[in-house]
C-alpha positions as CSV (number, residue, x, y, z in Angstrom):
1,M,91.9,63.5,121.6
2,L,89.7,66.6,122.3
3,L,86.2,66.4,120.7
4,L,84.1,69.5,120.4
5,N,80.4,69.4,120.0
6,L,79.9,72.1,117.4
7,S,76.2,71.6,117.3
8,V,75.7,73.5,120.6
9,I,75.0,77.2,119.9
10,F,76.1,79.6,122.6
11,T,73.3,82.1,123.2
12,G,74.9,83.9,126.1
13,N,74.6,84.0,129.9
14,R,74.1,86.7,132.5
15,H,77.7,87.8,132.0
16,T,77.5,88.3,128.3
17,I,74.1,90.0,128.7
18,Q,75.7,92.4,131.3
19,G,78.6,93.1,128.9
20,I,76.2,94.0,126.1
21,L,74.2,96.3,128.4
22,E,77.3,98.1,129.6
23,E,79.1,98.2,126.3
24,D,78.2,101.8,125.3
25,T,78.9,103.1,128.9
26,T,82.3,101.3,128.9
27,I,83.3,102.9,125.5
28,E,82.3,106.4,126.7
29,E,84.2,106.0,130.0
30,Y,87.3,104.9,128.1
31,K,87.0,107.9,125.7
32,L,86.6,110.3,128.7
33,N,89.6,108.8,130.5
34,K,91.8,109.1,127.4
35,A,90.6,112.7,126.9
36,E,91.7,113.4,130.4
37,E,95.1,112.1,129.3
38,L,95.0,114.5,126.3
39,E,94.9,111.5,123.9
40,N,92.5,111.4,121.0
41,V,90.5,108.2,120.6
42,C,88.5,106.9,117.7
43,F,86.3,103.9,118.3
44,E,84.9,102.0,115.3
45,R,82.3,99.2,115.8
46,S,83.4,95.9,114.2
47,G,82.3,92.5,113.5
48,L,84.5,89.5,112.4
49,V,88.0,90.6,111.7
50,I,90.1,88.2,109.6
51,H,93.8,88.4,109.6
52,A,95.2,89.9,106.4
53,T,97.7,87.1,105.5
54,Q,96.8,84.3,108.0
55,T,93.2,83.9,107.0
56,F,92.7,81.1,109.4
57,L,93.0,83.6,112.3
58,A,90.1,85.8,113.1
59,G,88.5,87.6,116.1
60,S,85.2,89.3,116.8
61,P,85.8,92.4,118.9
62,D,83.0,94.8,119.6
63,G,85.1,97.4,118.0
64,L,88.5,98.7,117.3
65,V,90.2,101.6,119.2
66,S,92.6,103.8,117.4
67,T,94.8,106.3,119.3
68,S,98.0,108.0,118.6
69,K,99.7,105.1,120.3
70,G,98.2,102.4,118.1
71,E,95.2,100.2,117.9
72,S,93.5,97.7,120.2
73,D,90.3,96.0,121.3
74,L,88.5,97.4,124.2
75,K,87.6,95.1,127.1
76,K,86.0,96.0,130.5
77,S,87.9,94.9,133.5
78,V,86.6,92.3,135.7
79,T,86.7,92.7,139.5
80,F,87.8,89.9,141.7
81,Q,84.2,89.5,143.0
82,T,82.9,89.2,139.4
83,Y,85.7,86.8,138.6
84,K,84.7,84.6,141.6
85,S,81.1,84.5,140.3
86,L,82.3,83.7,136.7
87,A,84.0,80.7,138.1
88,S,80.8,79.3,139.5
89,F,78.7,79.3,136.2
């Protein structure tokens, strides 16, 4: 049986802080890359998103990306070096 200690509040670490600091730059880089591909991009900031019919499902993306090809959540890629340091925390 898996027991979770829900009384612990996650306040972030150096990786989440770096992600927050780089968030605006990442969004602008993504928009520029899509513009070079002649694709229009609309980025809308978001909080908690609850599934329309399965209300027990939810996610908290930083924002939603809408393009002519559909919608998605934007994530910055992690390099192998960053991944190795993530494994050590």
